[in-house]
C-alpha positions in Angstrom: 83.9 81.1 94.8 86.0 79.4 91.6 88.9 77.1 91.9 91.3 75.5 91.1 91.9 71.0 92.3 94.2 72.9 94.8 92.2 74.9 96.1 93.4 77.8 94.4 92.1 81.2 93.9 94.4 83.3 93.2 98.3 83.9 92.1 100.6 86.4 92.0 104.0 85.6 91.0 107.3 88.2 92.5 110.5 87.7 90.9 113.5 89.0 92.7 116.2 88.0 91.1 117.7 84.5 92.2 114.5 85.0 94.4 111.1 84.0 93.7 107.7 84.9 95.6 104.4 83.3 95.3 101.1 84.6 96.3 99.1 82.6 97.0 95.4 83.2 97.7 93.7 79.4 99.2 89.8 78.4 100.1 90.4 76.0 102.5 87.0 73.5 102.3 84.4 75.6 104.7 85.8 78.9 101.6 87.7 80.2 104.3 90.0 82.3 102.3 93.7 82.5 102.9 97.1 83.7 102.4 100.5 80.8 101.4 103.4 83.2 100.9 106.7 81.1 99.2 109.9 82.2 98.8 112.0 80.0 96.2 115.7 80.6 95.5 117.9 78.8 93.3 121.5 77.4 94.3 123.2 74.9 93.1 124.8 72.6 94.8 128.1 70.8 96.0 128.2 68.6 92.8 126.5 71.6 90.3 123.5 70.2 89.7 120.1 73.8 90.1 118.4 73.5 93.6 115.3 74.6 94.5 114.7 75.9 98.4 111.7 76.6 99.3 110.4 78.4 102.4 106.4 79.4 102.6 103.7 80.7 105.2 100.7 80.6 105.7 98.5 83.5 107.1 95.2 83.2 108.1 92.5 85.0 107.8 92.2 86.5 111.5 96.2 87.6 111.5 95.5 89.9 107.8 95.0 93.2 109.5 97.9 92.6 112.2 100.1 91.1 109.3 99.4 94.0 107.1 100.1 96.3 110.4 103.3 95.2 110.9 104.3 95.0 107.0 104.1 98.5 106.9 105.3 99.5 110.5 108.8 98.4 109.2 108.7 99.5 105.3 107.1 102.8 106.4 110.7 102.2 109.7 113.5 100.9 107.0 111.7 104.3 103.9 112.8 106.5 107.1 115.7 105.3 107.7 117.4 105.2 104.2 116.5 109.2 103.0 118.3 110.1 106.9 
């Protein structure tokens, strides 16, 4: 398994307006794969200085299927509501 010094195997960046999403596949020391989902949002503070707010979610192998099922369900619901 090829990885860098931060245990990162693969990374996908998705830019969406003021937000950027990072989908990173990483490995534990025992080579178990997991995903980190990071949302990075550019903000400007009261002094006019650009900052980035980051929120991170760790998703472990044993939860992949349940997470996918939940995401698929809500996306289907949104699509159904938008088509009414």
